C-alpha positions in Angstrom: 18.6 -25.0 19.9 19.6 -26.2 23.6 23.1 -24.4 22.8 21.4 -21.6 21.2 18.8 -21.3 24.4 21.4 -21.6 27.2 24.2 -19.1 25.7 21.5 -16.4 25.1 20.4 -17.0 29.1 23.8 -16.6 29.8 24.7 -13.4 27.5 21.5 -11.4 28.2 22.6 -7.8 27.5 25.0 -9.1 24.7 21.7 -10.8 22.8 19.2 -8.5 24.0 21.1 -5.4 21.9 21.1 -7.7 18.7 17.2 -8.2 19.5 16.6 -4.4 20.1 18.3 -4.0 16.6 16.5 -6.3 14.7 13.1 -5.1 16.6 13.8 -2.0 15.2 14.4 -2.5 11.8 11.1 -5.1 11.4 9.3 -2.2 13.1 10.5 -0.1 10.2 9.8 -2.6 7.8 6.7 -3.0 9.1 5.5 0.4 8.9 6.8 1.3 5.9 4.8 -1.5 4.6 1.8 -0.3 5.5 2.3 3.0 4.5 3.2 1.8 0.7 0.3 0.1 1.0 -2.5 2.2 2.4 -1.0 5.0 0.2 -1.4 3.0 -2.6 -5.0 1.8 -1.5 -6.2 5.7 -1.7 -4.6 6.1 -5.5 -7.3 3.1 -6.5 -9.7 2.6 -4.0 -12.7 3.5 -6.1 -11.3 1.6 -9.2 -11.3 -1.6 -7.3 -14.8 -0.9 -6.2 -15.8 -0.5 -9.5 -14.4 -3.9 -10.6 -12.8 -1.8 -13.4 -10.9 -3.9 -16.1 -10.5 -1.4 -19.0 -11.2 2.5 -19.4 -11.5 3.9 -22.9 -9.4 7.4 -22.9 -8.5 10.0 -25.3 -5.1 8.9 -26.9 -4.0 12.4 -26.7 -4.6 11.9 -22.8 -0.8 9.8 -21.8 -3.8 7.5 -20.0 -4.8 10.1 -17.3 -8.3 11.1 -17.0 -8.3 14.7 -16.2 -6.6 15.0 -19.1 -8.8 12.9 -21.3 -12.0 14.4 -23.0 -14.0 12.1 -25.4 -16.8 13.9 -27.8 -19.7 12.5 -29.5 -17.8 11.7 -32.6 -15.4 9.8 -30.9 -17.7 7.7 -29.3 -20.2 7.1 -32.5 -19.9 3.6 -32.8 -19.4 2.9 -29.0 -21.2 0.1 -27.2 -22.1 0.7 -24.0 -23.9 -2.4 -21.8 -24.7 -2.9 -18.5 -20.8 -3.4 -17.9 -19.8 0.4 -19.3 -20.2 3.9 -17.6 -19.4 7.2 -18.2 -17.3 9.4 -15.7 -15.9 12.9 -16.1 -13.2 13.4 -13.6 -12.3 16.8 -12.2 -9.8 17.9 -9.5 -11.4 20.4 -7.1 -11.5 22.3 -3.8 -14.8 21.7 -1.5 -16.1 24.6 0.7 -18.3 25.3 3.6 -18.3 27.8 5.6 -18.1 25.7 8.9 -16.2 23.2 7.9 -12.0 22.4 6.4 -11.3 23.3 2.9 -11.1 19.6 1.3 -9.0 19.0 -2.2 -11.2 16.6 -3.5 -11.7 14.5 -7.5 -15.3 15.1 -8.6 -16.2 12.3 -11.0 -19.6 12.9 -13.1 -21.7 9.9 -13.5 -25.0 8.5 -15.2 -27.8 7.0 -13.2 -28.8 4.5 -15.3 -25.2 3.2 -14.9 -23.7 0.9 -12.8 -21.0 3.0 -10.8 -24.1 5.1 -9.7 -26.2 1.6 -9.3 -23.2 0.1 -7.2 -22.3 2.7 -4.8 -21.5 1.5 -1.1 -23.2 3.9 1.0 -22.0 4.2 4.6 -25.1 6.1 5.1 -27.6 8.6 3.6 -28.9 7.8 0.0 -27.6 8.0 -3.9 -27.9 11.8 -4.9 -31.3 12.3 -7.5 -30.7 14.9 -8.9 -28.0 17.6 -10.2 -28.1 19.5 -7.1 -27.1 16.8 -5.1 -23.4 14.9 -4.6 -22.5 11.5 -2.4 -18.8 11.8 -0.8 -16.2 9.9 0.4 -16.7 9.0 4.2 -13.4 10.4 5.0 -15.0 13.9 4.8 -16.9 12.7 7.8 -13.1 13.3 9.5 -13.4 16.6 8.3 -16.7 17.7 10.1 -19.0 17.2 7.3 -22.3 15.7 7.6 -25.4 14.6 6.0 -27.6 18.2 4.9 -24.5 20.0 4.4 -24.4 22.5 1.4 -21.1 22.6 -0.3 -19.5 24.9 -2.8 -17.1 23.9 -5.5 -14.1 25.7 -6.8 -15.2 28.3 -5.5 -18.3 28.8 -7.0 -21.8 30.5 -6.4 -24.0 26.9 -6.9 -24.4 25.1 -4.0 -24.7 21.2 -3.5 -26.0 19.2 -1.0 -24.5 16.1 0.9 -26.8 13.5 0.6 -25.0 10.3 1.3 -21.2 8.8 2.3 -20.0 6.0 0.0 -17.1 3.6 1.6 -14.0 2.9 -0.6 -14.0 6.4 -2.9 -10.9 7.5 -3.3 -8.9 8.4 -6.5 -5.7 9.6 -7.2 -5.1 10.3 -2.9 -8.2 12.5 -2.9 -12.1 12.0 -1.8 -14.3 11.5 -4.4 -17.4 13.8 -5.1 -19.6 12.0 -6.9 -22.5 14.3 -8.5 -24.3 13.9 -12.2 -22.5 14.1 -15.9 -23.9 17.4 -16.9 -22.5 19.4 -13.7 -19.2 17.9 -14.9 -19.7 19.2 -18.0 -20.8 22.8 -16.5 -18.0 22.8 -14.1 -15.3 21.9 -16.9 -17.0 24.3 -19.3 -16.7 21.9 -21.7 -18.2 22.3 -25.4 -21.5 20.9 -26.1 -20.0 18.1 -28.3 -18.4 16.4 -25.3 -19.7 13.8 -23.6 -17.2 12.3 -20.9 -13.5 12.1 -20.0 -13.4 7.9 -19.7 -15.7 4.8 -20.4 -15.1 2.3 -17.3 -15.8 -1.2 -18.2 -16.0 -4.1 -15.6 -16.0 -6.6 -18.9 -12.2 -7.6 -19.5 -12.6 -8.1 -22.9 -14.1 -4.6 -23.7 -12.6 -3.1 -26.5 -13.4 0.2 -28.5 -11.0 2.4 -30.7 -12.2 5.0 -32.7 -11.4 8.6 -33.8 -9.2 10.1 -30.6 -10.2 7.1 -28.4 -8.4 3.9 -27.1 -8.8 1.2 -25.2 -6.2 0.6 -22.1 -5.9 -2.5 -19.7 -6.7 -1.1 -16.3 -3.3 -2.0 -15.0 -1.6 0.7 -17.5 -4.2 3.1 -15.9 -3.3 2.5 -12.9 0.6 2.7 -13.2 0.0 6.5 -15.0 -1.6 7.6 -11.7 0.1 11.2 -11.3 3.0 9.7 -8.5 1.6 6.1 -8.2 4.7 3.9 -9.8 7.0 6.4 -8.0 5.6 6.1 -4.7 5.5 2.3 -4.9 9.0 2.4 -6.2 10.4 4.3 -3.4 8.7 2.5 -0.5 10.0 -0.5 -2.2 13.5 0.2 -2.6 13.8 1.7 1.2 12.0 -1.6 2.3 14.6 -3.6 0.6 17.7 -1.8 1.9 16.5 -2.2 5.7 16.3 -6.2 4.8 20.0 -6.1 3.5 20.9 -4.1 6.8 19.0 -6.4 8.6 21.3 -8.7 7.1 24.5 -7.5 7.6 23.3 -6.2 11.2 22.8 -10.1 11.5 25.8 -12.0 10.0 28.4 -9.1 11.8 27.4 -9.6 15.4 27.1 -13.7 14.7 30.8 -13.8 12.9 32.5 -11.0 15.9 30.3 -13.2 18.8 31.6 -16.8 16.6 35.5 -15.5 16.9 35.1 -14.8 20.1 34.1 -18.6 21.3 36.5 -19.7 18.5 38.5 -21.4 21.6 35.5 -22.7 22.9 34.3 -24.5 19.8 37.8 -26.2 19.2 37.4 -27.5 22.6 34.4 -28.8 22.3 35.3 -30.1 18.9 38.0 -32.3 20.8 35.4 -33.5 23.0 33.7 -35.4 20.4 30.8 -33.0 19.4 30.2 -32.9 15.9 30.5 -29.5 13.8 26.9 -29.7 12.7 25.2 -29.6 16.2 27.9 -26.3 16.7 26.4 -25.0 13.1 23.1 -25.9 14.0 23.0 -23.9 17.2 24.4 -20.8 15.2 21.5 -21.3 13.2 19.1 -21.8 15.7 20.6 -18.9 17.7 20.3 -16.9 14.7 16.5 -17.7 14.2 15.5 -16.9 17.5 16.6 -13.6 18.2 15.2 -12.7 14.5 11.6 -14.2 16.1 12.1 -12.5 19.0 12.8 -8.7 17.7 10.2 -9.5 15.0 7.6 -10.6 17.5 7.8 -7.0 19.5 7.9 -5.5 16.3 4.7 -6.8 15.1 3.1 -6.1 18.7 4.2 -2.4 18.9 3.3 -2.2 15.1 -0.3 -3.2 15.8 -0.4 -1.0 18.9 0.7 1.6 16.6 -1.8 1.1 13.8 -4.4 1.0 16.2 -3.7 4.3 17.7 -3.0 6.2 15.0 -5.9 8.4 13.5 -7.6 7.3 10.5 -6.7 10.4 8.6 -2.8 8.5 8.4 -3.1 6.2 5.5 -1.9 3.1 6.8 -3.0 -0.2 6.2 -1.7 -3.2 8.1 -2.5 -6.1 6.5 -2.0 -9.6 6.8 -0.1 -9.7 4.1 2.1 -7.5 5.0 3.0 -9.4 8.7 3.6 -13.0 7.1 5.8 -11.5 4.0 7.7 -9.1 6.5 8.1 -11.8 9.1 9.6 -14.4 6.3 12.0 -12.1 4.8 13.2 -11.5 8.5 13.6 -14.7 9.3 15.6 -15.9 6.1 18.0 -12.7 6.4 18.3 -14.7 9.8 19.4 -17.6 8.1 21.4 -16.3 5.4 23.4 -13.9 7.7 23.7 -17.4 10.1 25.6 -19.3 7.4 28.3 -16.3 7.0 30.4 -17.5 10.7 29.5 -21.1 9.5 32.5 -21.1 7.2 34.5 -20.5 10.6 32.9 -23.0 12.5 33.8 -26.0 10.0 37.1 -25.1 9.7 37.9 -25.7 13.2 41.2 -27.8 14.1 40.8 -29.9 17.5 44.1 -30.5 17.4 45.0 -26.9 18.4 43.1 -27.8 21.8 45.0 -31.1 22.1 47.7 -29.3 21.7 47.0 -26.5 24.0 
């Protein structure tokens, strides 16, 4: 450790450039990880707020709620208890003459079921009749306020916003909660249509009948439009960044080791064991990575605090820990490559010279 710190202090510019590269890579890893988590959260906020475990959909819906319709015949023998709720989903555009247009998801729910009862209100109250709605808190960022009367999909009928709900997003869109009867009217559903889906908090819930089929919530989430592809893209990018950091650390340390090989030979001839030189190289790598990552964490914290709430970024402790550990592991692995050259040092060469 002493040798590592002394050399870093002596070659400030050289090691400063390595720290700069590590900082840039770690900052980008933290940024992409935060965006990945933030976007994934906007896909599933509502689902997790319901504590959903199972979902019943039409067999022909490809496990997508907006494509599902369940009729009275499909649900003839369905058991709807305290842990189950009907949900009718429909994509729509929210308009108000003095506000920005918002693309949203309308969810029709029933007042006597748990999704309505367990709404986590940020302000206002729950909707009491079919002319009232509660909306996701992100509507506030677009200028919407309690009491605003909005139009849905260009219809002439207006609905009054009576409450703002926390964690009410699905499919990366804010939710407008209204009555199930309103959903049926807007979807122009046939009289025998009941709902799009049954959401259950009971992990053992199962109902399969006619066109209805029960799916675990993880499968339902994986089928959300773009969800899996989005996560895989971010994971691939982050993985490549870790590999790039490994290559950079390994190449820099290898070049520096080759340049110092004569010094290592002399030190070995003076009786300094190879393990001391190896320890100095590994310690050097860990110090460089640690400094770069710390700078990256500080800048990332400032960035997350400065960005507006509309940016879907979630810089969590898990991201901080996993990113830091991952970079340190890459640093240790990268330092092992030049170690082989150090172990082959022949003290006789120094004596011969």
